[in-house]
N, C-alpha and C positions, 0 to 999 in steps of 0.2 A: 397539850400543855407540856412544857419541858420537865425534865427530871427535877431540876431545881424547884420549879413551881409545885411539883408534887410533894417535895420534902417540906416546903414552907409556904403555906398559903398567905399571900400578902393581905394585910388588913389596912384600913385607912390610917392607922397610927404608924404604919411602916413606910409610908410613901410621902413624896413631896407633892405640894399643890402649886400650880402656876396659873397664870391668867392669860387668856387670849382676848384682846380688846379690838373690836372692829371700828372703833371711833364712830359710833352711830350718829348720823344726822337725823334729827327727829322733825316731824311736822312742825311748822311755825317757828323753826330755829335755823341755825346757819352752820356751815362747816367750821367757822371760827369758834363757835361755842362748843362744837363737838371736839375740836382739838384741845381746847382748854379743859374740857371734861376728862379727856384722856389723861392729860398730865395730872389733874387732880386725883383721878382714880389710881394712877400709878403711885402717887404719894401715899394714899390710904393703904393700898395693899402691901406696900413695902413695910409699913408699920405693923400690919397684920401678920407678917411673916411669910408671905408667899415667896416662892423661889425665883420665879422669872416672870417677865411681862413681855408678851409677844404681840406684834402688830402684823397685819396681813396686807398684802398687795392686791388691791382690786381696782379696776379701772371702769370708768363710765357707769358708776353705781351711785345714784342720787342719795342713797342712804348710808354711804361709807366714805369717811374722810381720810383714809390712810393710804391713798394712792402713792404718794411720795414716801415710801416706807422708811428708807434709810434716813431721810431728813427728820421724820417724826421720831425715829429711834434716838437720834441725837438730842432732840428736845426733851424727850422723856428721861434719858440718861443724865442730862445736865440738870434736871430738876429733881433727881433722886440721888441717893447716896450709895446704896449697896445692892439693890435688887438687880438681877441680871436682866438685860433688855435685849430683845432681838426680833427676828422676823419669823413669822409663822404663816406664810413665808414670803420670801422673794421668789417670784416666778422666773426661774433662771432663763428659759428660752426667750423671755422678753428683752434680755440685756446682753451686752457684750461681757463675757466673763472678766475681762480686764477692768471694766468699770465697776463691777460688783466687788472685785478684789480691792480696788482703790477706795471705794466708799466704806467698806467694812474694815479695811485696814486703817482708814482715818478714824473710824469710830473706836476701834480697839486701841489705837494710839492715844486718843483722848480719854477713854474710859477703860483702862487696862483691867483685864480679868472679869469684865462685866458684859461682854457682847456675845450673842449667839447668832449664828447664821443658819436659819432654817430655809431649805430650798424645795420648791415645788416645780413640777414639769408641765403643769397646765397653764394656759395663758391668763386665767383669772378674769376673763372678760368675753365679749362677743367677737365675732369675726370681723366686723367693721372696725372695731377698736383695735383688733390685732393689726390691721393694716395701718391704722394711725400710729401704732407703736413702732412702725417700720420693721416689723418682723418679716422673715422670709416666708415662703409658702409652706414650709414644714411646720405645721401647727399641732401635730399629734404627740409631740414630745419624744419622737424616735431618737433625736440626737442628744437627748438629755445626758446620757452617760459620757459622751464626748465633751459636752460643755462642762460637765462637772469635773472631769479630769483636767481640762484646760484651766478651770478656776483653781483647783487644788494646786496645780503647778505654779500659779502665780504666788501662792502663799508659801511655797517652799523656797528656802534660800538657794541661790544658784550654786552649782558646783564650781570649783576653781577653774577659771578659764572659759566657763560656759558663757556664750553670748546669746542673749535672748531678751525679749521685751520684759521689763521689770515693773511690778506693781509697787509704787513708792508713794505713801506707805502701804504696806501689805505683806511684802515678802518677809519670811522668817517669823511671822506672828502666829501664835497658836490660838486661832479662833475656832471654837467648836462648830462643826458643820453637822446639821441634822438633815435627814431626808424626810420629806413629808409626802403623804399620799393617801389615796382613798381606794387603792386596789393593790394587787400583788406586785406590780412593777417596781415601785420604790422600795417595797419591803424586801424584795429579792436583791435589789442593788445595794441597799443598806447592809444586808446580811453579807453579801460578797465582799464589801469594802470594810466591814467591821465598824460601821457608823451607827449612832443612835437613830431611832426611827420613831416618827410621830404619825399617828393615823387620824384622819379628819372625820372621826365618827360623829362629831357634833352636827355635821350636815350630810354625811354620806356613810351611814353606819352598816350598810348591808354586808360588806366584805371584811368587817373588822376582825372577827375571830380567825378567819382563813388567812388574812394577811399577817396577823400576829404569829400564827402557827408556822407559816412559811418563813418569816423572819427568824424565829427562834431555831427552827430545824436546820436552816441553811447558814446560820451565823458562823463567820470565820473570825477568830480573834485578830486584832490589829494593834498598831501602836496607840490607837485611840481608845479601844475598849477590849477588855479581856473576855467579857461575856455580853450578851445582848442587853440593850437598855431600850425599853419601849414606853412611849407616852401615848395617851389617847385623849381626844377632845370630848368634853361632855358639856352640854348646856345645863346650867343650874340657875333656876329662878327661885330664890328662897325669900320668904317673908315671915312675919310673926304668926300668920295663920295660913292654913291650907287654902282657904277661900281667896285670901288676898293674893297669894302666889299664883293661883290658877287664873285670876283675872289679869295679873301682870303679864302672864305668859301669852295672852291673846295678841299682844303687840308682835311678838316673834312669829306667831302663827299667821298673822296678817301679812307680815313681810314675806314669808315663804309662799303664801297664797298669791300675792302680787307677782312674785317671781315666776311661778308656774303659769300664771296668766299672761306673762310677757310684759308686765307693767311695773318694773322696779321703781320704787319711790322712797322718800324719807320714811322713817319708822313712824307708824301710826300710834296714837294713844290707845290704851287698852279699852276693851268693851266688856260688857257683861258676858259671862260664859254662855248664857242662853242665847244671847244675840248672835254669837258666832254661828249658830245653827241656821240662822237666816241669811248669813253672808256667804258661806261656802256650800257647794253642792257635795253630796255624799262622796263622790269619787275624788273630788278635790281634797276633802277632809282626809280621806284614806292616804292620798299621796303625801300630804303635809305631815301627817302623823308618822308615816313610814320614814320620811327624811329626818324627823325630829325624835326618833325613838330613843336615841342616846341622850335623853333629857331627864332631869330631876326637877320636879316642881312641887313645892310644899313648904311646910314649916320645918323647924330645926330637927325634930325627930324623924320626919319623913326623909329629909335630906340625908341624915346619917344612915338610915336603913338602906336607902336606894344607892347611895355611893358605895356602901359596903358590899351590896349585892353586885354592883357593876365591877368592883374589884375582884370579887370572888370568881366571877365569870371570866374576866379578861386577864387578871394577874399582871397588869401593867405596873411599871416601876414609878410612874408619875401620871397625875391627871392635870390636864390644862383646861381650865374652866372658862366658858364663855357665858356671859350674862347680858342678854340683849333685851333691855326693858326701856320704857319711854322716859321715865323721870330719872335724872342722874342720881339723886339721893336714894331712890329705891334700888338702883344698881349698886351703889356703895353699901347699902344695908344688906343686900344679898350676899356680897362677899364677906361682910362682917359675920353673918350667920355661918357661912362655910368655914371661916377661920375658927369660930367658936366650936363648931362640931369637931374640927381637927384637934383643937386644943383639949377638948373634953376627952376624946378617945385616947389621946396621947398621955393624958394624966392617969388614966385608969390602968390598973394592974390586970392585964389579961391572963 
């Protein structure tokens, strides 16, 4: 933990809350409905006071509708008024940096001061789809620092007399760039460049604390940030009772179970908690629980207690909440409960 963290332990009332939406396609529904639900959710969480609404690039995933991430960001931004909208993230090695600069330059031009560009270095898909994306053979993200520098150069205004390819719109725009990751690589790069860092603990929590420590220890102030700014992903499935929340959470567990079985599919409806024991094998349950350990499932009181504990351990500056449940209205209600918790602790005199 940093010196700053030791001086002042962050509590839930001290931080911002944001939303990561994966535009879930559920069984017996369509991608069209998923996209409409995403826009509806964004409108709800804007009213609830969430800071930002991020969408993620995934390809060849039957249960996720946000593959054309920049297009969907534009739709969400055009249907909201003030919430920040961005990518969590765009997988930079899948794209020519010039194209990313032009796309997000266009978004920032249309919605000034509201666009975030979160970048990841993984392909976000399988190897066959990687080839369909027309990527080169370097799929391990080794060239991510070079791609990032190329992208940042497109956003910088050219020097007088400098002749180079220009991103129009794009150049000269101040679009916040975040580095995303699930290991120390992006944490170290974000620290070196003085950029904000977001850790994907909502699905890969194992290296969260080590990556945060690395980021904070190696952070170098920049024109962007004077001190480190870290965000962590957390799954929150909140309901009016613990039992209801626990049942709703089985949809997410089934999704991860299907992934480790190599059978990704649209999000399944929830099942009884007892029924899950007949669906997964003990070793599969262990793997799923490990991947989902950065999860909070329960009623309002439990959500408050467990989010406070997560913050006590991580001392992050912001939480980005992912709620992956089957019924859209249950998803909206979960975010309402999280907002109520945040409002409650903010009103109290600690």
